[in-house]
VEXTOR-620619 format. One record per residue: x, y, z of N, C-alpha, C in turn; residue number from 1. Coordinates in steps of 0.1 Angstrom, whole numbers, plus 2048, in hexadecimal, padded with zeros to 3 digits. Last residue first. Example, Ala and Ser with C-alpha at 12.3 -4.5 7.8 and 13.67 -1.06 7.14 Angstrom:
BEGIN
n_c1|n_c2|n_c3|ca_c1|ca_c2|ca_c3|c_c1|c_c2|c_c3|guza
880|7EA|847|889|7F5|847|881|800|84F|2
884|7C7|84E|87B|7D3|84E|884|7DF|84E|1
END
This chain:
BEGIN
n_c1|n_c2|n_c3|ca_c1|ca_c2|ca_c3|c_c1|c_c2|c_c3|guza
E58|276|D9A|E6A|276|D9C|E71|27B|DAA|285
E40|278|D9E|E46|26D|DA0|E56|26D|DA0|284
E35|293|D97|E37|293|DA4|E41|282|DAA|283
E30|28D|D7B|E3A|297|D7E|E40|292|D8F|282
E16|285|D81|E1F|27C|D7B|E2E|282|D7F|281
E07|296|D8B|E0A|290|D96|E15|282|D91|280
E03|2A8|D71|E0A|2AD|D7F|E0F|2A0|D89|279
DF4|294|D62|E04|298|D5D|E09|29C|D6B|278
DE2|27B|D77|DE5|287|D71|DF5|28C|D6B|277
DE4|259|D72|DE5|265|D77|DE8|271|D72|276
DE0|241|D5E|DDB|242|D6B|DDC|24F|D72|275
DE5|243|D45|DF3|241|D4E|DEB|240|D5C|274
DCD|247|D36|DDA|23D|D2F|DE2|23A|D3B|273
DC0|257|D44|DBB|24E|D3F|DC8|242|D3A|272
DD0|26F|D47|DCB|268|D53|DC7|259|D50|271
DD0|273|D2D|DDF|26F|D33|DD8|26B|D3E|270
DB6|27D|D24|DBF|270|D1B|DC7|26C|D28|269
DB1|28F|D35|DAB|285|D37|DB1|278|D2D|268
DC4|2A2|D30|DC3|29E|D3B|DBB|293|D3D|267
DBD|2A8|D15|DCC|2A4|D15|DCC|29D|D26|266
DA6|2B2|D15|DA7|2A8|D15|DB4|29C|D13|265
DAD|2CE|D25|DA7|2C5|D2F|DA2|2B4|D27|264
DBB|2D9|D13|DC4|2D3|D1B|DBE|2C7|D25|263
DC1|2D6|CEF|DB6|2DA|CFB|DBD|2D0|D09|262
DD5|2D0|CDF|DD1|2DE|CE0|DC6|2E3|CEB|261
DEB|2BB|CDE|DE2|2BF|CE6|DDE|2CC|CE7|260
E07|2BA|CD0|DF9|2BA|CC9|DEE|2BA|CCE|259
E1A|2BA|CE1|E1C|2AB|CDB|E0B|2AB|CD5|258
E1D|2D6|CE7|E2B|2D0|CE2|E25|2BF|CDB|257
E0A|2D8|CF8|E09|2DD|CEA|E15|2D7|CE3|256
E14|2C5|D0D|E06|2C2|D07|E07|2C9|CFB|255
E2B|2D2|D17|E2A|2C2|D10|E1F|2C2|D0B|254
E24|2EE|D20|E2B|2EB|D13|E2A|2DC|D0E|253
E14|2E5|D36|E0D|2EB|D28|E18|2EA|D1E|252
E27|2D3|D45|E1C|2CC|D41|E15|2D9|D34|251
E4A|2E0|D41|E3D|2E1|D45|E33|2DD|D3E|250
E62|2C5|D42|E5A|2CB|D3B|E51|2CE|D3E|249
E72|2AE|D52|E6E|2BE|D55|E69|2C6|D4F|248
E71|297|D46|E7C|29E|D48|E7B|2AC|D4A|247
E57|28D|D4E|E61|287|D55|E6D|291|D53|246
E4C|29A|D37|E4A|29D|D45|E53|299|D4D|245
E51|28E|D21|E56|29D|D21|E57|2A0|D31|244
E44|276|D24|E51|276|D24|E5A|285|D27|243
E2A|27B|D1E|E2E|275|D2F|E3D|278|D2E|242
E2E|285|D07|E28|28D|D0E|E2E|28A|D20|241
E30|26D|CF9|E3D|278|CF7|E3C|282|D04|240
E1A|262|D04|E29|25A|D05|E33|267|D03|239
E08|270|CF2|E04|26F|D03|E15|269|D09|238
E0F|26D|CDA|E10|27B|CE1|E0D|277|CED|237
E08|251|CD7|E17|254|CD6|E15|264|CDD|236
DED|250|CD9|DF7|246|CE2|E03|24F|CE5|235
DE4|25A|CC6|DE4|260|CD4|DEB|25E|CDF|234
DEB|24F|CAF|DF2|25D|CB0|DF1|261|CC4|233
DE3|235|CB2|DEC|236|CB4|DF6|243|CB5|232
DC7|23B|CB2|DCD|236|CBD|DDB|237|CBD|231
DC3|246|C95|DC0|24E|CA4|DC6|24B|CB0|230
DCD|22E|C87|DD1|23A|C88|DCF|244|C92|229
DC9|211|C9A|DC0|215|C92|DCB|226|C92|228
DE0|1F6|CA1|DDB|204|CA3|DD3|207|C9B|227
DF3|1E6|C94|DE9|1E2|C9F|DE0|1EC|CA2|226
E02|1ED|C7E|E05|1F1|C8F|DF9|1EB|C99|225
DF8|1E3|C68|E06|1E0|C6A|E0E|1E3|C79|224
DDC|1E4|C68|DE4|1D8|C65|DEE|1D7|C69|223
DD9|1FF|C6A|DD6|1F8|C74|DDA|1E6|C71|222
DE6|209|C50|DEB|20B|C60|DE3|204|C6D|221
DD6|1FE|C3E|DE4|1F8|C41|DEB|1FE|C4F|220
DBC|20C|C44|DBC|1FE|C46|DCA|1F8|C48|219
DC2|228|C43|DBE|223|C4E|DBF|216|C4F|218
DCE|229|C2A|DD4|22B|C30|DCF|226|C40|217
DB6|222|C18|DC2|218|C1A|DCB|21D|C29|216
DA5|235|C21|DA3|227|C25|DB0|221|C23|215
DB2|24C|C14|DB0|248|C23|DA8|23F|C2B|214
DCD|246|C00|DBD|242|C02|DBD|247|C13|213
DEC|256|BFE|DE2|24C|BFB|DD4|252|BFE|212
E01|26B|C01|DF3|26C|BF4|DF0|25C|BF0|211
E08|275|C17|E0C|26B|C13|E0A|264|C04|210
DF3|28D|C1C|E05|28E|C1D|E0C|27F|C17|209
DDB|27E|C19|DE5|287|C10|DF0|28F|C10|208
DDF|274|C32|DDB|266|C24|DE0|273|C17|207
DE2|285|C44|DEF|278|C41|DEC|275|C35|206
DCA|292|C43|DD6|299|C3E|DE3|28D|C39|205
DB6|282|C4A|DB6|285|C3D|DC3|28E|C3A|204
DBD|278|C63|DBF|271|C55|DBE|277|C49|203
DD2|299|C72|DC7|28D|C6E|DC7|280|C64|202
DE4|2A0|C7E|DE8|293|C7D|DD9|28B|C79|201
DF0|2C1|C86|DE7|2BB|C82|DEB|2AA|C79|200
E0F|2BF|C9C|E09|2C4|C8F|DF8|2BD|C8F|199
E23|2B3|CAC|E19|2C1|CB1|E11|2C6|CA6|198
E2D|29B|CA4|E1E|29B|CAC|E18|2AA|CB1|197
E3C|297|C8D|E36|2A5|C8D|E2B|2A2|C98|196
E49|280|C91|E53|28B|C91|E4D|298|C8E|195
E39|26C|C93|E42|26F|C9D|E4B|27B|C9F|194
E2D|270|C78|E27|26F|C88|E2E|272|C94|193
E42|263|C6A|E3F|271|C68|E32|276|C75|192
E47|24B|C70|E50|253|C74|E4A|25F|C76|191
E2B|240|C6B|E31|242|C78|E3B|249|C7A|190
E2F|245|C4E|E24|24B|C52|E29|24E|C64|189
E43|232|C47|E47|243|C41|E3B|249|C4B|188
E36|21A|C4C|E46|21F|C58|E45|22E|C51|187
E21|218|C39|E1F|21D|C46|E2A|21F|C51|186
E32|217|C24|E2A|221|C25|E28|223|C32|185
E41|1FD|C28|E48|208|C26|E3F|217|C2B|184
E37|1E6|C3E|E32|1ED|C37|E36|1FC|C33|183
E42|1C8|C4D|E42|1D4|C4D|E3B|1DA|C3F|182
E53|1AD|C61|E45|1B0|C58|E42|1BF|C54|181
E71|19D|C60|E6B|1AB|C62|E5E|1AD|C5C|180
E81|18A|C5A|E74|186|C62|E70|193|C67|179
E94|195|C47|E89|18D|C41|E7F|18D|C4C|178
EA7|1A0|C58|E9A|1A9|C53|E92|1A0|C4C|177
EBD|18E|C58|EB5|18E|C64|EA3|197|C60|176
ECD|197|C43|EC5|18D|C44|EBA|18B|C4F|175
EE1|1A7|C4B|ED7|1B1|C48|ECB|1A1|C47|174
EF2|1A4|C6F|EEC|1A0|C5C|EE3|1A4|C5A|173
EFC|1B5|C8A|EF3|1AE|C83|EF3|1AD|C73|172
F12|1BE|C97|F16|1B4|C8C|F0A|1AD|C85|171
F09|1CE|CA8|F0C|1D8|C9D|F13|1CE|C90|170
EFB|1BD|CBB|EF1|1C4|CB3|EF9|1CB|CA7|169
F0F|1AE|CC7|F05|1A8|CBD|F00|1B2|CB7|168
F1D|1C5|CD5|F1F|1BC|CC9|F1B|1B7|CC3|167
F04|1CF|CE3|F0A|1D7|CDB|F10|1CE|CD1|166
F07|1B6|CF7|EFD|1BA|CED|EFB|1C1|CE5|165
F1F|1B9|D03|F1D|1AE|CF6|F11|1AE|CF1|164
F18|1CE|D0F|F24|1CF|D09|F23|1C3|CFF|163
F04|1C8|D22|F00|1CF|D16|F11|1D2|D0B|162
F10|1B6|D30|F03|1B0|D2A|F01|1BA|D1C|161
F20|1C8|D40|F27|1B7|D38|F1B|1B5|D2E|160
F0D|1D6|D4C|F19|1DA|D45|F1E|1D5|D3B|159
EFD|1C3|D5E|EFC|1CB|D51|F02|1CD|D47|158
F16|1BB|D6C|F0E|1B0|D64|F07|1B5|D57|157
F16|1D4|D7B|F21|1D0|D74|F1B|1C6|D69|156
EFD|1D4|D88|EFD|1DD|D80|F0A|1DB|D72|155
EFF|1BD|D9B|EF1|1BC|D92|EFA|1C3|D84|154
F15|1CA|DAB|F17|1BE|DA4|F0D|1BD|D99|153
F08|1DE|DB7|F13|1E1|DAD|F16|1D8|DA7|152
EF4|1D0|DC2|EF0|1D9|DBC|EFC|1DA|DB2|151
F04|1C8|DD6|EFE|1BA|DCB|EF9|1C1|DC3|150
F14|1CA|DEB|F17|1D3|DDF|F11|1C9|DD3|149
F13|1AE|E02|F1A|1BC|DFE|F1B|1BF|DEE|148
EF7|19C|DFC|F03|19C|DFC|F0B|1AA|DFD|147
EE3|189|DF8|EE0|193|E07|EEB|197|E09|146
ED3|189|DD7|EDD|185|DE2|EDE|18F|DEC|145
EC5|18D|DC2|EBE|186|DCC|EC2|184|DD7|144
ED3|19E|DB1|EC9|1A5|DB8|EC2|19C|DC2|143
EE1|186|DA5|EE6|192|DAD|EDC|199|DB7|142
ECE|17A|D99|ED3|171|DA5|EDC|17D|DAC|141
ECD|18D|D84|EBF|186|D8B|EC2|183|D9A|140
EE5|18F|D77|EDE|196|D80|ED4|196|D87|139
EE7|170|D70|EF3|176|D7D|EEC|184|D7F|138
ED3|16B|D5E|ED4|168|D68|EDE|16A|D76|137
EDD|181|D4B|ED4|186|D4C|ED1|17C|D5B|136
EF8|16F|D43|EF9|17C|D4A|EEC|181|D52|135
EED|15B|D34|EF5|159|D42|EF7|169|D48|134
EE3|166|D20|ED8|162|D28|EE2|160|D35|133
EFB|173|D11|EF3|179|D16|EE9|173|D20|132
F0C|159|D0E|F0E|163|D1A|F06|16E|D1A|131
EF7|14F|CFC|EFB|145|D0B|F00|14B|D12|130
EFA|15E|CE5|EEC|15F|CEE|EF1|154|CFC|129
F16|15D|CE0|F0E|16D|CE6|F07|169|CEF|128
F11|144|CD3|F1F|147|CDE|F19|153|CE7|127
EFF|148|CC0|F01|13A|CCB|F06|141|CD7|126
EFC|16A|CB5|EFD|15C|CB3|F02|154|CC0|125
EDE|17D|CBC|EE9|178|CBB|EEB|16D|CBA|124
ECA|196|CAE|ECA|184|CAC|EDA|17C|CAC|123
EB5|1AB|CAB|EC4|1A8|CB3|EC1|199|CB5|122
E9C|1C6|CA6|EA0|1B8|CA7|EB1|1B6|CA8|121
E92|1E3|C9F|E96|1DB|CAE|E9A|1D2|CAF|120
E96|1FC|C8E|E9A|1EE|C89|E9C|1E8|C9A|119
E9A|218|C8D|E8C|212|C8C|E8B|204|C8C|118
EAF|226|C8C|EAE|21F|C80|E9E|216|C84|117
EAE|232|CA8|EAD|23B|C9A|EAA|231|C93|116
EA7|21B|CBA|EA0|223|CB8|EA1|22F|CAA|115
EC2|211|CB4|EBA|206|CAF|EAB|210|CAD|114
ED2|222|CC0|ED6|220|CB0|EC9|21A|CAE|113
ECB|21E|CDC|ECB|22D|CD1|ECB|22A|CC6|112
ED6|203|CE1|EC7|20A|CE0|EC1|216|CD7|111
EF0|207|CD9|EE7|1FC|CD0|EDB|200|CD0|110
EFC|216|CEE|EFC|21A|CE0|EF3|213|CD4|109
EFC|21A|D05|EF1|217|D03|EF2|218|CF3|108
F1C|21A|D0B|F11|209|D0E|F03|209|D09|107
F2F|225|CFC|F25|22B|CFD|F1C|21B|D00|106
F4F|225|D0F|F48|222|D02|F3B|221|D08|105
F4F|232|D2B|F5A|232|D1F|F51|231|D12|104
F37|23A|D39|F45|22F|D40|F4C|22F|D37|103
F26|248|D31|F31|24F|D39|F38|244|D3D|102
F0F|239|D29|F16|245|D1C|F24|24D|D24|101
F01|236|D3C|F0B|22B|D35|F12|231|D2C|100
EF3|247|D43|F00|248|D50|F07|23A|D44|99
EDF|248|D33|EE5|253|D2F|EF5|252|D39|98
ED1|233|D39|ED4|233|D2A|EDF|23D|D2E|97
ECB|239|D56|ED4|22D|D53|EDA|22E|D47|96
EB4|24C|D53|EC1|252|D53|ECD|243|D53|95
EA1|239|D43|EAB|245|D3D|EB7|249|D41|94
EA6|219|D4F|EA0|225|D50|EAA|22D|D4B|93
E9D|1FA|D40|EA5|202|D4A|EA3|212|D47|92
E94|1DA|D46|E8F|1E6|D43|E99|1EF|D4C|91
E94|1B8|D36|E98|1C6|D3A|E95|1D1|D3B|90
E86|199|D37|E85|1A5|D33|E91|1AE|D3D|89
E8A|176|D28|E8E|184|D34|E88|190|D2F|88
E70|161|D23|E77|16D|D21|E80|16F|D30|87
E5B|14B|D16|E63|14E|D21|E6D|15A|D1B|86
E3F|139|D12|E44|147|D0C|E4B|148|D1B|85
E35|11B|D04|E39|121|D10|E3F|12E|D09|84
E21|115|CEC|E2E|112|CF4|E2F|11F|CFC|83
E05|117|CE9|E0D|10B|CE7|E17|109|CE7|82
DF5|139|CDE|DFB|12D|CE4|E00|122|CDE|81
E07|154|CD4|E01|14A|CCE|E05|140|CDC|80
E0C|178|CD8|E10|169|CE1|E08|162|CDC|79
E1A|192|CD1|E0F|18C|CCB|E12|17D|CD0|78
E23|1B0|CE0|E25|1A1|CDA|E19|19B|CD7|77
E28|1D3|CDB|E1D|1C7|CDF|E22|1B9|CD6|76
E29|1F7|CDE|E2E|1E9|CD6|E25|1E0|CDF|75
E3B|216|CD8|E2A|20F|CD9|E2D|1FF|CD4|74
E52|226|CE2|E51|21B|CD9|E43|216|CE0|73
E5F|236|CF6|E58|23A|CEB|E4F|232|CE5|72
E76|22B|D02|E6A|231|D09|E62|237|D02|71
E7F|210|CED|E7F|219|CF4|E71|21F|CFC|70
E8B|1EA|CEA|E7E|1F7|CE7|E85|202|CF0|69
E96|1D5|CD8|E99|1E0|CDE|E8D|1EA|CE1|68
E96|1B0|CD8|E90|1BA|CD4|E99|1C5|CDF|67
EA6|191|CD0|EA7|19E|CD7|EA1|1AA|CD3|66
EA3|16B|CCF|EA4|177|CC7|EA2|187|CD4|65
EA2|156|CDB|EAE|15B|CD8|EAF|168|CD5|64
E8C|148|CC5|E95|146|CCF|EA1|14F|CCF|63
E7D|160|CAD|E83|152|CB0|E89|156|CC1|62
E62|174|CA2|E6C|170|CAB|E73|15F|CAC|61
E5C|18D|C89|E59|17D|C8D|E62|178|C96|60
E4F|1AC|C91|E5D|1A5|C8F|E5A|194|C97|59
E41|1C3|C81|E3D|1B9|C88|E4C|1AC|C84|58
E3C|1E7|C83|E47|1DB|C7E|E45|1D1|C86|57
E30|1F7|C8D|E2B|1F7|C7D|E34|1ED|C79|56
E3A|1F9|CA4|E38|207|C9E|E37|203|C90|55
E40|1D9|CAE|E43|1E6|CB4|E42|1F3|CA6|54
E33|1BA|CB6|E2F|1C9|CAF|E39|1D5|CB3|53
E3F|19C|CB6|E43|1A7|CBB|E3D|1B2|CB0|52
E37|178|CB4|E39|184|CB0|E3A|191|CB6|51
E3B|158|CC1|E38|164|CC7|E3C|16D|CBB|50
E3B|140|CD0|E36|140|CC8|E31|150|CC5|49
E56|132|CE6|E4B|137|CE4|E45|13D|CD5|48
E75|143|CF7|E6B|138|CF2|E5E|13E|CF0|47
E83|15A|CFC|E8A|14D|CFC|E83|143|CF3|46
E8E|17B|CF3|E83|170|CF3|E8A|164|CF4|45
E91|197|D07|E9A|18A|D03|E94|17D|D03|44
E8F|1BA|D05|E87|1AC|D04|E8E|1A2|CFF|43
E94|1D3|D15|E9D|1CE|D0C|E95|1BC|D0C|42
E88|1F5|D15|E88|1E6|D17|E90|1DD|D10|41
E88|211|D27|E8A|20F|D1C|E8C|1FF|D20|40
E6E|224|D39|E79|21D|D35|E7E|216|D29|39
E4F|225|D37|E58|232|D39|E67|22F|D3A|38
E42|212|D1B|E47|214|D27|E4E|221|D2B|37
E24|207|D0A|E32|210|D0D|E37|20F|D19|36
E0C|1F2|CFB|E13|1F9|D04|E1F|202|D00|35
DF4|1DF|CEE|DFF|1E7|CEC|E00|1F4|CF6|34
DF0|1C2|D06|DED|1CD|D00|DF5|1D6|CFC|33
DF1|1A1|D0E|DF8|1AB|D10|DF4|1B7|D03|32
DE6|184|D1E|DE6|190|D19|DEB|19C|D19|31
DFE|168|D20|DF8|174|D27|DF3|17C|D19|30
DFC|146|D18|DFF|154|D12|DF7|15E|D1E|29
E05|130|D32|DFC|136|D28|DFB|141|D27|28
E21|130|D3A|E1C|122|D33|E0C|128|D27|27
E3B|143|D3E|E29|143|D3D|E28|136|D35|26
E52|152|D4D|E4F|143|D45|E42|141|D4A|25
E6F|168|D52|E5E|168|D51|E5B|15B|D48|24
E86|17C|D65|E82|172|D57|E6F|16E|D5B|23
E93|1A0|D62|E88|196|D68|E86|18B|D5B|22
EA1|1B9|D6C|EA0|1AF|D63|E99|1A7|D6C|21
EA5|1DD|D6B|E9F|1D4|D72|EA1|1C6|D68|20
EB6|1FE|D75|EAF|1F3|D70|EAA|1E9|D79|19
EB3|210|D88|EB6|217|D7A|EB7|20B|D75|18
E96|216|DA0|EA1|20D|D9A|EA5|211|D89|17
E7D|222|DA3|E89|221|DAE|E97|21C|DAB|16
E6F|21C|D8F|E6E|22C|D92|E7C|22C|DA0|15
E6D|206|D8B|E77|20D|D84|E76|219|D86|14
E58|1FA|D9A|E68|1FA|DA1|E70|203|D9C|13
E45|1F4|D89|E47|202|D90|E55|204|D98|12
E4B|1E0|D7B|E4D|1EA|D77|E4B|1F6|D7E|11
E3F|1CB|D8A|E4A|1CB|D8D|E4F|1DD|D87|10
E24|1CC|D88|E26|1D1|D94|E37|1D5|D93|9
E23|1C6|D6C|E1F|1D5|D6C|E23|1D7|D7D|8
E2B|1AC|D70|E36|1B3|D6B|E2F|1C5|D6C|7
E18|1A0|D7C|E26|1A2|D85|E2C|1AB|D7B|6
E02|1A1|D6A|E01|1A9|D79|E10|1AA|D7E|5
E06|1AA|D4A|E05|1A2|D54|E06|1A8|D64|4
DF4|1C5|D3E|DFF|1BA|D42|DFD|1B0|D4D|3
DE3|1DE|D2C|DDF|1CF|D30|DEC|1CB|D30|2
DD6|1FD|D29|DE1|1F4|D26|DE0|1E7|D30|1
END
């Protein structure tokens, strides 16, 4: 996984914080590989020439667009040179998602619904856009203050941000779907993989399951997801196994339910992906 150094360092703080909000501006496009997070991400795009690939769908971004990804989505920005690449990024711990459901209205509703619908783009109107940008700045400033209850204040700004984000999400016009490049067959295969991780997911089986040639499936899958079928399946299995471990599921159960019948192979791939063994990973809680 390739990330900018600042973003990688800051992601480590998510183990001690329910949420983070940061502002980034790159004059030179950073190199970012396909990756996923242990947390939920709200990606608030401000400027640049960028498209964003999320599990087979490519979103052509306009300034002000917002993308929602959960802790299983495999994604990658395609950042082209020529314009400054500016964005706010909010990272929200899964525990915070649960806490939002207890404040009265479900402030996590848009994030959960986006995961269910597999449609991640929000395009707020100009008034909402200005309000959301202002709240991002308030969250960042509150965290920098040396004042009483600064974390509480930042959390209150986050709650307000999520109120207006939900309003924008559930008022989305259908017309913005024109900015999404996708392939219906690839979408079906991605959904099938996500729902059948414990089963055999060979190229032969998937091609037969969806009545397409192996060549067509391999070619189209790589074209739309940016990963080979094998790469996507392995990464998805590892991500889901990691999340299961975070929830306290035993290692043996997690690797079998995610389709790894050989523990030694699972261990090798897990350490390569996350830089630590499954047992070491569980000790981070």
